[in-house]
N, C-alpha and C positions, 0 to 999 in steps of 0.2 A: 408475369406469372411465376411464382416460386414453386418448383416441383419438389415435393418432399422426398427425402431419401429413404432407403431401406432400413428396416429395424426389426426387432423382435425375433421370434423363433425361426422365421424364414432365413434371416441372416446367419444365425448360428448353425442351422442345418446346412447351409451352403458352405460354411467354413469346414464343417465336419466332412462334407462330401468332397471338397477340394483336397483335404489331407488324405482321405481314404483313396481317392483316385491316384494321388502321388505315390502312395505306398503299394497299391494293388496293380495298377496298369504296368509298371515296369516288371513286376514279378510275372504277370501273365505273359507279357511279350517275350521275356527271357525263357519261359517254359515252352513256348511254341516252337522256337528255332525253325521258323518257316524259311524255305529257300526263296530268295528274291530273284526276280527275273523281269524281262520286258513284256511278258504276256499277262494281261489282266482283262477282266470282262469289259466288253464295249459293244455298242450297237450303233450302227451308222443310220442316223435318221434321214439322210439324204436318199436312202432307198425308197422313201415315200415319193412317188413320181411327181405329183403336183408341186411339192416343196422344191425338188431339184430343178424342175423347169422354171420355177419362179426365181430362184437365186442365180441361175445361169442366164437369165434373160438380159439382154444388153442394157435395159433401163434400170436394172437392179444395181445398186441400192438407192437410186435417185428417189424413188417413191417412198422409201423409208426415211431418207434424210430430209426431204422437203418440209414435213411438218415440224421437225426439230429445228431446222434453220428458221422457219417462220416464228417459232417460239423464242429463239435466240434474238431475232430482230425485234420482237415485241419487248423483250427484256431491255434491249438497248434503248428503244423509244420511250418506254415507260420510265426507265431509270433517269434518262436525261431530261425528259419533258413532263413527267408526271409529278404529283405532289411529293415533296421530300420528307415524308413521314413513313418509316419502314413498314409498319403493319397495314398502312392504307395504300401501298403501292405494290403491284404484282411482281416487280423485279426482284426485291429481296426474298419474298415468300417463295416464288417459283424457283429461284436459284438455290437458296440456302436451306430452306425448310423442306422443299419437295425434291429437287434434283440432287443436291449434295447429300441429303440423308438417304434417299432411295437408291443412289448409285451403288452403294456397298451391297445392298440386297441384290441388285441386278448382277453384279459381278459374282456374288456367291453362287447364283444359279446358272448364269449364262456367260461367265468369263468376260472377255474383253469385247462384248457385244456393243458397248458404248462407242468404241472406236469406229465401228461400222457406221453409226449414225451421227457421229460427232460433228457439230456445225462448223467448228474451226477447221477441221480436216476437210469437210465437204466444200466450203467456200474456197479454201486454198487450192484444192484439186480442180475445181471448176475454173478458177482463174489461171492456174498453171497450164491446163490442157485446152482452155478456151472452148469447153464443151461441158454439158450437163451429164452426158452419159455416152458410152460407146468409145471405141478406139479412134483417136485422132493423131495424125503425125505432127501437127503443129503444136508448139509449146512456147510459152513466154519465158521459160526457165533458161538460165545460162548453162545449166547442167554441169556445174563444177562439182568436184569431189568433196565430200564432207571431210574436214580435217581429221587426220588419224588420231591426234591427241584428244579429240572430243568423242571418240567412239566408245563411250561408256555412259553410264547413267548418273554420274556424279552431278552433271548439270541439272538433270531433272530433280535430284534430291535437293540441290541448293534452291531451285525454284520453289519446291514444295515448302521448304523452310521459309523462304521469302513470302510466299502466299500466306502462310499461317501467321507470320509476323504482321502482315497487313490486315488480315482478317480479324485477328484477336486483339492486336495492339492498337489498332485504329478504329475498331468497331465497324468495319465496312459492311458487315452482315445486316446492319439496320440503316444503312445510308444508300438510298436508291441510285444516286448518280455515281457513287463509288463502286457499287456492284456492276453497273453498266460499264464504267471505265475499265474495271478489271477484265470484264469479258472482251472488250475491245482490245486491250493489251495482249491477251492470250491469242486473239485472232491475228494480231500483227506478228506474234512470235511464230505462228504457224505459216503465215502467208509469206513473210520475207524470206525464210529459208527455201520455200517452194519456188521462189523466183530466182534464187541464186544457185541452188544446189540441185543435183539430180534426185529424182524420186522424192521420198518423204523422210529426210533425216531427223526432222524435229519429232515426228511420231516415234521413231526408233530410239532416239537418244535423249531428247530434250523435254518431251511433254510430261509435266508433273502429274497430270491426271492419268495419262496412258501408262506411265511407268509404275505408279502405285497400283493401278488396275492390273498391270502385268504381274506384280508380285502376288496380289490377292488371287489372280486367276490361276496360280499354281495349285490352289485349293479347289478350283472349280470342277464340277462334274461333267464338263463338256470339253472337247478338244477338236481342232482341225488337224488332220494327219493324212499321210498317204495310206492307201489301202494295203499296198504291197511295196515294201522298200526295194525289192529286187527289180520291180518294174521301173522305179525311179533310177536305179543304178545302171540299168541297161539303156536308159534314155540319153542320147548324146546331145540333144538340142537344149535340154533343160528349159523348156518353154515357160514353166512356172516362175523361173527366176529371171529369164531374159525377155519374156513376152513373145507374142506373135500377132498375126493379123486379127485375132479374136479378142485380144486384151493386152494390157500392160504387164510388164514384168513386176515381180513382187516389189511394192513400194518401200518395204523395210528390209530388203536384201535377204529374205529368208528362202532357203532351198528346202522344199517340202520333204525331199528325200532324206534329209538329215535332221529335220525338226523333231524334237522330242519333248519340248515343254511349251507352255502357253505364253511365256513372258513377253516375247517380241511380236508375235503375229497379231495384226490388227483386224483380222477377220474381214478383209476387204472383198474377198471372194473372187479376185482376179484369177487365182490359180484354178478355180473351178471352170472358168471359161477357156483358159489357155492350155490346160493339160490335154494332150492329144489321146491319152489312154484312159480317160475317165477314172483316174486313180486317186481322186481326192474324196475323203470321207469327213463327215462331221459327226463325231461319236459322242454318245452318252457313256460315262464311265464312273467308277467309284470316286468319291471326293478325295482330294489331297494326293492323287496319284503322282503328280509331278514333284511333290515334296518328298515322298518316301522312297522313290526309286533312285537307283544309283545314277549320279551324273556329276559333272564338274561343278564345284561350288565356286561362285564368283565373289571376289571382295567387294565389288560395287553393289551387288545385290544384298550382301550382308550389311553393308553400310546403310543402304536404303531401308532395310528391315528394321534396323535400330532407330533410324529417324522416324519411320512410320509409327513404331510403338511409342516413342517419346511424344510425338505430336498428337496421337490419339489420346494419350493420357493428359496432355496439356489442354486439349479441348474441354475435358471434364473438369480439370483443376480450375481453369479460368472462369467457369460458370458458377463457382461456389462463392458465397459471401465471404468466406475466409480469405480467398485470394484477393478479393476487392479490398478487404481491410489491410492485408499485408502489403500490397502494392501502394495503397494510399499512404501507409506509414513510411515506406521507403521513399516515395515521392516527396513527402513532407520533409524527410531528413535531407533530401537533395536540394531543397529550397522551394518546392512547390512549382505550380505552373504546368503547362502542357508538355514542355520538354522534359521536365522531371518525371511526369507520368509515363511518357514513352520510355525513358531510360529505366525506370523501375520495372516496367513490363519486360523490356529487353533483358535485363539482368535475371529476372525470374525465368524467362523462357530459355535463356542460355544455361541456367543451372539445371533445368529439367533435361535439356538436350545433352548435357554432359553427364548427368547421373546414370542414364540408361546404359551407354557403352561402358562407363566405369564399373557399374555393378556386374555387367556381363564379363568384363575383363577380369575382375576379381575372382569370380567363380570359374572362369576359364583357367586362370593361373592355378587355382586349387586343384582343378581336374588334371592339369598337366603335371602337377607335382605328384598326384596319386596314381597317374597312369602307369601301367606295366610296360609301356613303351617309352623309355627315357629319351629317345631321339625325336619324339613327337614335337614339332615346332609349336610354340604358343600361338602363332598367327593362325595355323590351321585349326587349332582347338577353338580359338575365338570366333572364326568364321563359322565353324560347325555349330557353335552355341547360338549364333544369331538367327539361323534359319528356323529353329523351333519357335522363335518368338513371333513368327508370322501368324500362326493360328490364334495366338493370344491377342495380337493387335487386331486381326480381322474380326474376331467375335466380340471383343470389347467395343470396337467401332460399331458393329451391328447393335449391340446393347445400348450404347450411348445414343445412336441415331434413332433408335426405335422410340425414345421419348419425344424427340422433336417431330418425327414423322406422324406418330399416332396421337400426340397431344396437341400439335399445332397445325398439322397438315390440312385440316378442314377449312382453314382460312382461305384456301385457294378458291373455294366455291363462291363466296360473296365477291371476291376480287375478280372472278371471271366476268362479272357484270360491270365492274368499275375498275379496270386494270390500272388506270392512271390516278385514281383517287379524286376524280373531278365531279363526283356526284351522279354518275351515270347509273343506269339499271338496265343494261342491254339484254340480259337473260332473265331478269326478274328475281335474281338471287342476292342482290346487293345488300338487303337488310335481313338476310337469314342469320339467326343466332344459333350456331351449331355447337354441340358438345364434342368432346374428343372422339376420334375414330375408335380408340380403345381406352377404357378407363385405367387409371393407374394401378388398381389391384390386379388387373390382367397383365399389364405391361411389366410389372416388377418380377413376377415369376418367369416371364419370358426372358427378361434380361439375365436372371440367374441361370436359367437353362443354357443360354448362349455362352456364358462364361464357363460353365462346366464342359460344354462340348468343345470349346476352344482349348481348355486345359487337356482334355483327353487326346485331342489330335496333336497338340504340342508334345505330349509325352510320346506318342507314336512316332512323330517326326524325329524327336530327339533320339529315340532308341535306334532308329534306322540310320540316321546320318552320323551320329557320334560313334555308334557301334562299328562302322566301317573303318574308323581310324585306329581301332584297338587290334592287338596282334591276332586274335582269333577270329576277327571279322565281326564279332558280336559284342564282346566285352562281358563283364560281370557286373552285378548290381552295385558293388562298392564303387566301381569306376564311373558309373552313371549318377551316383548320388549328388555330386555338385551341380550337375545340369538339372536334375529333378528338383533340387532345392531352389535353384534360381527360378525355374518356371513357377514353382509354388509361391515364391516371394512376389513375383510380378502379378500373378493371378490374385493374390490377396490385396495388392495395391489397387488393382482394377476393381475388386469388390468393395474396397474401402471408398473409392470414388463414388460408387453407386449408393453408398449410405449417406452421402452429403446432399443437402438441399441445393438445388440448382435453379438458376434463372432461365426462363424460356428464351429462345434465340431472339425473338422480336421484343422481349421485355414486356409482353402483353399481360 
C-alpha cells in the first residue's frame, strides 16, 4: 500500500506556520522573563483511594503484566510456527504496526508506563526472584555489581542503532520468525543480567526501549515523585532504595528523595509499598516539565537524543521509493547481490546517523562564536543544542507512526481469528474487510499539527536550556538565532519527509 504524501495549500500553510513560530516564540519567551523554579502545578492521582489500594497490593503489577506476557508468548509462537507471510501472521502486525507504533503515544501521555508491564522485565523478574509477586528472600541472581564503565546509556543507544539496522536493513518487520527471534533475543538481554547482577541493571542502562522511553518521558505530563523531600531527607533507613519486608529496593537504584526527572524510573511501584511514611505521589503535571527545568545535562542523554532524531528520520526515509532506488543503484555499483544490498543500506544509514550530529555541531560552533561568553566550551553548547531536538523527534515519531497505526492497525481484527495464518476463524472476524481506522485526509492534518507542536516545545526547551549558559541567565535573541535556525531546519526536513509517498509497513 503506497501512502501518498502531503501536498497543496496545507503544506505551504505549515511551512509558513513553522517560520512564524520560529520568529515569534523566542520573542514571546524573551519578553516574559519568567522566574524559573522547582514549583509547578501538579496533582497526585494516588489520592484516589481505590487506585492507591490497587497499586500497593502485593499482587500488583502481576495482573497487569500477565496479559502482556501472554501476548508476547503468542508473538513468539506465531512467529516461529505460523505462516511466514507478514500480513497473514499476527506476530509482525501486533509487534510493529500496533505495539511499536502505539508505544510512542503511550509514552506521550503516561511516561514510562510500558516498563511497568514490559514482558521482558516481568519474565526476568519472576525468574530472578522465583515468584510471581510479593517479597521473597530467595533469588537465583549472583548479585554482582554492574561494571562502573557501563553505568551510562551508551550501550542502550548502540542497541537501538543495531535494532534499527536489523529492522530496516533486513526487513524483519515483515518476517514473522525474525520478529519472534528478535523478541527472544531481547528477553535474553534482560534475563541474563538479572541472573548475574543485582537488581535490574539492564533496565537502567541497557534496554533500548526503556532508555528511548526515558528520554521521551521527560516530556510526559505524569511523574512519580516524593510528596515532601524533607520527609525523605529525615528518613535514615531509605527503604525505597534498600527495601524492607514489604517490598524490594528500587530495581534501578533510584532514591525517590533525590529523583527529579522521569528518565530512569521504571514505575515498578516498589517504593509505594516500602515507603513507611506514605510519601510517594504519582502526579499529573504540565508537559515537558523535566525538559525545561534547571538540571544537570548529561552527554550520554544528548548523544541518545541525536541518535533518536536520526533514526526516526531514517524510518521515514527508508519507506520512500526514492530510498529504494538510491540503495538499489549503490548496490548495483557494488556488484549486486544480497551482500551489496546490505552494504548499500549500511552506508546510507551511517550517512544519516552522521549528518544529524554534524549539523548540530555546525550550528553549535556558530552559536559559540556569537556567544557573549567567550569562555563557553563548545562541548557544553553542543549538549545544550541536543536536548531541544527531543520534542522534534518525539512529535515526528508520533506523526510518522500515526500513518501505520491508523491506516494499517485494523488488520489486527481479522488476525485475531487466525493468528497463525492457518485458515482459522476463531472469533468470526477472519474474513472481515476493514477500512482504515482514520482516513488519510484526517491523518495528514493531524501529522502537521504534531510537527507544529513539536517545534513550539523545542523552541521553549531551547530558550530555557541554552539561556542558562549565557551571562545574564537568559540571553538575547541574537545569541539564540543559531539554535532557532537549527530547529527550523530539522522541522522542515521532517515536514519534507511527510510530503513523500511511503510504503505501508507490511507492504499491503
